[in-house]
C-alpha positions in Angstrom: 8.7 -13.0 219.1 9.2 -10.8 215.8 8.4 -12.4 212.5 10.8 -13.9 210.7 12.5 -11.6 208.3 12.5 -14.0 205.2 8.3 -14.5 206.2 7.8 -10.6 206.3 9.3 -10.5 202.7 7.4 -13.6 201.1 4.9 -12.7 198.7 3.3 -16.1 198.0 -0.3 -15.7 198.1 -0.5 -12.5 196.7 -1.6 -10.7 193.7 0.1 -7.8 192.0 -1.0 -5.8 188.8 2.1 -3.6 187.2 2.0 -0.7 184.4 4.6 -0.6 182.1 5.2 -4.3 182.6 6.3 -5.3 179.7 10.1 -4.1 179.3 12.5 -2.2 181.3 11.8 -1.2 184.9 8.4 -2.5 185.2 9.6 -5.7 183.4 12.5 -5.4 186.3 10.1 -4.9 189.3 7.3 -7.7 187.9 10.4 -9.8 188.3 10.8 -9.1 191.9 7.2 -9.5 192.7 7.1 -12.5 191.0 10.2 -14.0 192.5 8.6 -13.6 196.2 6.0 -15.5 195.1 3.2 -13.1 194.2 1.2 -13.9 190.9 1.7 -11.1 188.2 -0.1 -9.4 185.7 1.5 -7.0 183.5 0.1 -4.3 181.5 1.0 -1.8 178.5 0.1 -1.1 174.8 1.6 -3.7 172.8 0.3 -7.2 172.8 3.4 -8.8 171.3 6.1 -7.3 173.8 3.7 -8.5 176.7 3.4 -11.7 175.5 7.7 -12.2 175.5 7.7 -10.5 178.9 5.3 -13.1 180.1 6.9 -15.7 178.8 10.3 -14.6 180.1 8.7 -14.5 183.7 7.3 -17.7 183.5 10.7 -19.2 182.5 12.1 -17.9 186.1 8.9 -19.9 187.9 6.6 -16.7 188.0 2.6 -17.3 187.4 2.6 -14.4 184.9 -0.5 -13.0 183.0 -0.7 -10.0 180.5 -3.6 -8.0 179.7 -2.8 -5.4 176.7 -4.2 -1.5 177.0 -3.4 1.8 176.5 -2.7 3.6 179.6 -3.1 7.0 178.3 -6.9 6.2 177.8 -9.6 6.3 180.8 -11.6 3.6 179.5 -8.9 1.1 178.5 -7.4 1.5 182.1 -11.2 0.6 183.3 -10.7 -3.0 181.3 -7.4 -3.7 182.1 -8.4 -3.2 185.9 -11.5 -5.1 185.7 -10.3 -7.6 183.7 -6.9 -8.4 186.0 -9.7 -8.7 189.1 -11.8 -11.0 187.2 -8.8 -13.1 187.0 -6.9 -12.7 190.1 -10.3 -11.8 192.5 -8.6 -9.4 193.8 -5.0 -6.6 193.5 -3.1 -6.4 196.5 0.0 -5.0 195.0 -0.4 -2.2 192.4 2.6 -0.8 190.7 2.2 2.2 188.6 5.1 2.3 186.4 3.6 2.9 182.8 5.5 6.2 181.4 6.4 8.8 178.7 8.9 11.3 178.1 9.2 14.4 175.7 12.7 16.5 174.9 11.5 20.2 173.4 12.8 23.7 174.8 10.3 24.8 176.8 9.3 27.8 174.6 8.4 25.6 171.7 7.1 22.3 173.8 4.1 21.5 171.6 0.8 21.1 173.9 0.0 17.8 172.2 3.3 16.2 173.9 2.5 18.2 177.3 -0.7 16.3 177.2 0.5 12.7 176.2 3.0 13.3 179.2 1.0 14.3 181.4 -2.1 11.8 180.5 0.4 9.1 180.8 2.6 10.0 184.0 0.1 11.2 186.2 -3.3 10.8 185.1 -3.3 7.3 184.3 -1.8 6.7 188.0 -4.7 8.7 189.5 -7.2 6.3 187.3 -5.4 2.7 188.3 -4.9 4.1 191.9 -8.7 5.0 192.0 -9.5 2.2 190.0 -8.2 -1.0 191.9 -8.7 0.9 195.4 -12.4 1.1 195.2 -12.9 -2.3 193.6 -10.4 -4.6 195.7 -8.1 -2.6 198.4 -10.5 -0.6 200.3 -13.1 -3.2 200.8 -9.8 -5.7 201.7 -8.5 -2.9 203.7 -5.4 -3.7 202.5 -2.7 -2.9 200.0 0.2 -1.6 198.4 0.5 1.2 195.8 4.1 1.5 194.4 4.6 4.6 191.9 7.5 4.6 190.0 8.6 8.6 189.6 11.9 9.8 189.1 14.7 11.7 190.6 13.6 14.5 187.4 10.8 15.3 189.7 13.0 16.2 192.7 14.3 19.6 191.1 15.3 21.2 188.2 17.4 19.7 185.0 21.2 20.4 184.3 21.6 22.9 181.5 21.0 21.0 177.8 18.2 18.7 179.2 14.7 19.9 177.8 12.3 18.0 179.5 9.9 20.2 181.0 6.6 18.3 181.0 8.2 15.0 182.1 9.6 16.6 185.5 6.5 18.4 185.8 4.8 15.0 185.9 6.9 13.6 187.9 7.2 16.4 190.5 3.1 15.7 190.5 3.5 12.0 190.9 5.5 12.8 194.4 3.1 14.9 196.1 0.0 12.5 194.5 2.3 10.0 196.4 2.1 11.6 199.4 -1.4 13.1 199.2 -3.3 9.8 199.0 -0.9 8.2 201.3 -2.8 10.5 204.2 -5.7 9.9 202.9 -5.6 5.9 202.3 -3.8 5.3 205.3 -6.9 4.5 207.3 -7.7 1.4 204.8 -4.6 -0.2 205.5 -3.1 0.7 202.1 0.3 2.0 202.1 1.6 4.7 199.3 4.9 4.8 198.3 7.0 6.0 195.0 10.6 4.9 194.1 12.4 7.6 192.5 15.3 6.1 189.7 17.8 7.8 189.1 19.3 7.1 185.4 18.9 3.3 184.3 19.4 1.7 181.0 15.9 1.7 179.3 14.2 2.5 175.8 12.8 5.8 177.0 16.0 7.0 178.3 18.5 5.8 176.1 18.4 8.6 174.0 19.6 10.8 177.1 22.3 8.6 178.4 23.8 8.3 174.9 23.4 12.5 174.5 25.0 13.0 178.6 27.0 9.9 178.3 27.4 7.0 180.5 30.8 7.3 181.7 29.9 11.0 182.5 27.0 10.7 184.5 28.8 8.0 186.4 31.7 10.2 187.0 29.0 12.5 188.7 27.6 9.4 190.9 28.8 8.9 194.7 28.8 4.9 193.4 30.3 5.9 190.1 27.7 3.7 188.3 24.3 4.2 186.7 21.8 1.6 187.9 21.4 -1.7 186.3 18.8 -4.5 186.6 18.8 -5.4 189.7 18.6 -2.0 191.5 14.8 -1.7 191.8 14.3 -5.1 192.9 15.2 -5.0 196.3 13.1 -1.6 197.3 10.3 -2.6 195.7 9.9 -6.0 197.3 10.1 -4.3 200.7 7.5 -1.8 200.0 4.8 -4.3 198.6 5.5 -6.4 201.5 4.5 -7.0 205.0 8.4 -5.9 205.8 7.5 -2.3 204.5 3.7 -2.0 205.9 4.6 0.9 208.5 6.0 2.6 205.5 4.2 5.4 203.6 4.1 9.0 202.0 7.8 7.9 201.2 9.7 9.0 198.2 12.7 6.9 197.7 15.5 7.8 195.6 17.7 4.7 194.2 20.2 7.2 191.9 23.5 5.9 193.4 23.8 8.8 195.5 23.2 11.3 192.6 20.2 13.1 194.0 22.3 13.8 197.5 25.4 15.0 195.5 23.3 17.3 193.5 21.6 18.7 196.5 
């Protein structure tokens, strides 16, 4: 007999570390995994934001802790991973969500801004994955890594959007996901990426105002942008036993915008 689907989706007894987990998409992903039974550690730079987010998660019956650290700094990535492992003993699920963007024409894009985006959006993801893989997932022969990419990593931009570093970093994350999945599959580790379309968030709000939410929705097959529930189902699938045979995949969650553009 096959396993009951609700058993496959149950994360009771599992642990998860979510970067950029204090707000926006990261907090939505933390809610999803915590509501399914996982013990959660969220991390980001600002302790007050983390404290508020952990309290909100706890109010939903989720076992949630927080650790402050700057994902752009290798020493702080190491600290967060070590502290999370000390508290949880092992990490079953790693959600690499921390990220940044920068708007500037390519011909005048500051090199410091390029480095900031690359260090947070791709280097930190390599460092978190390496640390957690080496210390927990590879020895345990089990793990789920979920990277938060973007439909911006699947192609170029429409006229008027000048985010060359962000697009480049998310494109790199797409192939990082595929390469790591191929390399770590033998250890029982799945590596996948979610590619969100337009969602309200602090990072995206300026662009949403520039482009217009109603205008974006009109260009999307489902005639809407993402909301506070739209990443929860795919995150749970990829984190749980229900997704144990899915790896190396990039899954857009964008109301169909990427297929319409393609």
